[in-house]
N, C-alpha and C positions, 0 to 999 in steps of 0.2 A: 232659344237655344233650339238646337235643329232638331231635325226630325231624325234622325240618324241615333244621334245621341240618346233622346227619349226612346227607342226601340230599343238601347242597349241596357238603359239602366231599369226598362220594362223586364227585359227578360233576365239580367240578374237579380231581381226582387222575386220573381218568381222561381227559379231555381234554389235559391236560400229557402222560400216557402217550402218547396215541393222537399227537399231534403229534411225538413224538419219531421216531416210526416211519413219519410221513409222507414218503415221497421225500428222506428226507435233508433238508429244508428247515429255514430258523432263522425262527422266529416271535420277534417284538418285544413280549414278554408286555408288556411294560410300556404301550405304545401302547394295547392293547385293555383291560388293567384299570385304570390308572390315569388315571381319566375327569377328574382334575383338573388333569395336567400340565402345565407351562409351555408357550407357545407353542415354544420353544427345543427343543423335543425332536424337533420335526417337522423342525429342519435336519440336513442331512447333512454329512460332513466335506468332500465333493467338491463341495457347491453353492458358486457364485461369487457375490460381490455387483456386480450391474451398477452402473457408474459414474453418478452423479446427470446430469441432462439440463442441458446449459449452457443458460445466461441467454439470453431472446431479449431481443434490444434491437431498436427500431425506432429508425434514426437519422433525424430529422428533413432534409429536402433544404434546406441553405441555399447560397448562392452564394458562390465562392470568395474573396469579401473578406470574408468573416467568418472562415475558418482559412486555407489553405493559400496563398491570394493574398497571405498577409502575407509569406509566404519567397519571394515571387517579385517581390515590390517592394511599395513602400507604394500604398495604393488599388487596388493589382490587382483585378480582378473578375473571373469568369467560372460556367461552370456548375456545380451541385453535383460536386465531385470525385467520381472513380470509381477504381477500383484500376488501371485506365490512366493515368490522367492524376495521379496521386498522387504528387508529385514526392519525390526523397529528404530525408532530413533535413540541411540544410547542416552541415558541422562548424564549430559555433559555439564559443566558448571565455567563457564568464564566465555570466550571467545568464541568456542566451537557452539555452542549455546546460541549465542545472539545470530550468527551468520549460518542459517538455516533453512533459507525461504528456498534454496534449490531443491531441498530436499523434499519440501511440501507441495512446490507445485511441480515436480516431478510424481510422486506418492497418489496427487488429486488425479492426476491424468490415468493412472493404475487403476484407478478407483469404479467399481461398476456401481454405477448409481443405483440405488434402491428405494425409489420414490423421494428422493432429495433434489432438490432445484440447485446444479451447480451451475456458475458462471462459465463454464469450459468443460466440452467433453473430447476424450481423443478420436481422431477417424484414419483408420488405417490406406485409406486412399489419400496422396498428399495433392491431389489434383482436388479435391472437396474442402481442401484446408483453410481457412480464413489466415492461419500465420502457422509457424513452423515453432517447434521448441527445441531448442539444442541442451539435452540432459548431462552436460557439464557441471560438475560441482567445483566451480574454479576458487570459491572461497575455500571450501575445505582442503582441498588440492594445496593453496598457499597456506592454511593453517597446518597441514598434514608434511608437508615437504619442506616449505621455505620460508619457516617462520623459526629454525632454531639453529642456525648456524652452521648447518651441514652443508659442503659446497655438493657433494652427488646429488643428494634431495633435491637439491634447489634447482640442481640441472633437471631431473626428474621431472618437477613441474614445470620448466619450461618446456619440455620435451611434450609433455600433455597438450599444452597451451599451442603449440605448432603443429601436433598431431591435427588439433581440432580446425585449424586455419584452413589446414590443406586439405580435411575431410568437406569442411563447407564449400570450399573455393573450387572443388572439383564436381559439387551438387548443383544439378542443371536448375533446381527451385531455387537455389541461392543466386545462382546466374540470371535467373530471369527477374529477380526484382533485385539485384546487388544487396541482397539481405536486409533491404527492409521488414520485409515482413517475417523476420525470423527474430525469436526471444530469446536473449540468453542473460541470465543471472551471474551478476558481480555484486555481490553485497557487499563484502570484504572491500575495503579502499584499496587494498594492493592486488586485489585478485585479477589475474588475467593480464596483469599490467604490461608484459614486454610485447603483448600484441593485439592490445586493443583497438589501437588504429588502422589495423586491418580489417576488424569487423564494426566500426565504428557507425556504420548504417543502421544495424541492427537495432534492435528494442532492448534494452539493456535494463535490468530491474535491480536497481541500487540502494543504499542507503541515502546517500545524500553524492554534494556533486564536489567535495572539499579537495580530493585530488586531482582527477584528468581534466584537461583542458576542456573550457564550454564546446570546442569542435567535436572533442571525444564524446561526450555526454553532456546532455543537458535537457532540461524540463519540456521543450518540444516535442523529443521524441521517445524520453525514456520513463521510465516508472519509477518511483519513490517506493520504496518497501517497507515495514518496520522492521527493525529487531526485533529477534526471539526476545522475548524479555528473561530476566535470570529470575528473580523471584517468584514464588507460587502467585495464582491471583486469587486475590480475596472475595472468596465465596460466600462466607459467613457475615458480612457487613450489611448487617440490620438493625443496628443501634436505632434504638428511639430520638435520640439524640446525639448522632456523630460528631457535631462540631464539639461538644462540650466534653465527648467521651477520647478525643485528639487531644490530649494535651500538651504536645508541643505544637508550636508554632512553624517552625520551619526546620527541615532534614535534610543534611547531606551527610552521606557517607561514601567513600572513595577516596580516586587518586587525588591528591594534591600537588602532584608535578607532575607535568604533561609534556610531549615534545611539543606542540604549539598550545599556546594561549598559556603558558606556566606562567607567568607574571600575573595574569587574570587570576589564575588559582590562588597564588600566593596572598594576592590583594583580597580576595575575598575571604580566604581564613583568617586575614589578619580582623577584618571587618567584623566578621560574624562570629568568630569564635570566642566563648566566654558571656553571649548576651543572654539575657533572659529568654526562656523558651526556646533556645536555638541548640540543634544538636549538629554541629559540623568536626566529621571525625574522619583521619584519613585512614585508608582501607585497601588493601591487597584482594583481587578475588579469590577467593575461597569458599569451602563452604560453611564455615564457622562466619564466614563474611557475609555470604549472601542471608545466612538465618538474619544476623542481627540487622542487615537492612530491610527484609521483611518484617521483622516486629518493629523498625523505627519507623517505617512508611506509613503502616496501619494505625499509628499512635499519632500522627503528625496532619496537623490541618495542608500544610504547602511543603512541597517537594522541590529541591533546589536542582535544576537541571542546567549547569553551565556546559558550553561546548567542549568535546572532547579532543581526541587531537585531529578531528574533521567536525565540522560544523555541526554534525547530529551528536546524539549518545543514547546507550541504552537505557540510560536512567532514566529517559523521557517515558518509556514504555513499562518500566517498573512501576514507576509512579502511577500511570495509567491503572494497570490491572489492579492497584493498592488503592484505587480512589481515593488518592493523593493528590490534591490540584498541584499541577505542574508549574514551578517557576522556572521559565526558560530564559537565558540567559546567552544569545548568540545572534551576531549578525546577520549571518549568511545560512540560515537552517532552512532547508525545504523538508515539507509533510506529508506522511502518506494519504493517499485520498481526499488532498484538499477541496478538491473541487465538490464532494459531495459531506465534508465535516468541515463545522466552523469550531476551529479551536478556540477562539477568542471565548466563546461560550465555557471553556471549562479550565482554561488555562490563563496565567499571566505572563505578560511578554516583556522584558527589557533588554535594552541594548547593553554592550560593554561597555561603554561610557556611562551609563546611567548606574550600572550594578556597582562600579567602582566609587560613586561617592557615598561618602562616608553617612550611615543613617538611613540611605536613598530605601533600600529595599525592604527593611523593617518598616518604615514608615508606610509605604505603599500596601504591604502587606496588611498593617495594622488598620488602615483605612476600609479593607475590606468588612462590610458589615456582616453578620451570621445569615442574613437571609438570602446575600450575594453567594456568601461562600456556599450554601445549604443550596442552592440552585444549580451550581457548577458540579457540586459532589453528585446530587441526582443524576446532571448530565451523563457525567463519568461513567456512574452505574449503566447506563442506557447504552455506551458507545463501546463499553469494554470487550464484547465478544468480537469486534472489527479487527482485535488485535493480537488472537487466537491463533495459533498455527497447532493444526492437530490431523489426527487420522484414525478413523473416515473422517473426510471433510465437511463441515455442516454449512448451511446456508447462512450468508453472511460474516463469515467468519475472513481471517488474513489472507490465507489464499485465495477465497474468491473474492474478494475486494480486490485484489491484484488483479487475475486476470479480468474481473471488470476493467480495471483501470489500462490494463493492454487492449480492450475492446475500443477503447476511446481513443484511442491513437489510430484506428484503423481508418478512418475519415482519410487522414493526412498520408497514412501510406498508402494509400491507393492512388490519392490523386499524382505521388510522387513515381508511382511505378505505371500510372497509364502515362504521364507525360513524357517519361523516360523512354518510354516502348516507340513515340512517334518524333520525339524532337531529333532535328538534325544537329542542331548547335547546341548541348546541354546547356541549361542555365542560363541563357543567350541576356538576360535584364539582368542579370548582377554587375 
């Protein structure tokens, strides 16, 4: 052993001995000698992780005719809405209640935070914004003006769309990013239908991707939002034995004739109608029908959710807030917040072909044990609040979850914007 090595060992031993006698203090030798220790060693058990900053959103000032004026009556206009002039959302039954995401997103930006953590906050300086929100109620515009066979009213919906496109294309902030950092709600499958392609670089907030082409709307850039549920939430669902208290095995109440997948609905009706412990009823949306659906879902273990005119259906979210395990029959459905919520933990998924097999659905449901169903029911109760639209907004509710999904899109948006600014030959690698 060399003399140099012996000297080093001696000095090290003396240092250890001296440190033990020094004021009874504890020395973290690892931090002093392990020069290549990971950065995690610097963390202390008492360290707290600060929540990420909220999304900074600049909301364009648009007159009321583009948004809340539609709640006051056709063609109503006024200055941009404020927290003081925001009308309560009316009690609607049916489609208008389903396609409400635009209202809740706007309202959440008007809300003056009072000790509640919000995922997005409004900023008045556009240069400090992460994203830009376009407060155009495109779904409500379609339901108000373009859904009743009146040509002059339909043209007014088209006019509003054209004016929004013109407004955006003149905005320097739209030009700066080609619209990529703009958020436009389009929850109704026919909303903004004539001008979507002119703004398709923006982040759309949609119900699904059943109508537009993949080049216009897709999961890479857009956010899937839940429909507003039509039935009331089951807040008193605290039975000691929920499995046995729900006496119906499978429940469906809704339209049996659809524009799309009409043959599938007819096949399901033929297979399920009259079966033991099954309710399969035709029904159009009405106050009486909603009450019947509410009662039926709350007394059923499973709720059937076949695709509607598009791959998704409001019935899924009615089932969720009723704590009725959804049985989803759709080959192309996309679901809200699926990067955060595992729907397999509380839903049963069947393909269209599987559902059309005689006896297949009921065999699958009857094979699910009471214990397994109870786990799914408990999970449903724990995630229901993520599907509630409300004002004032609450931490973790539907609108906050949507803003969080928008935030998840930002890295790809920033990459595209930064590349676009410096490229001489756009997308040269394609």
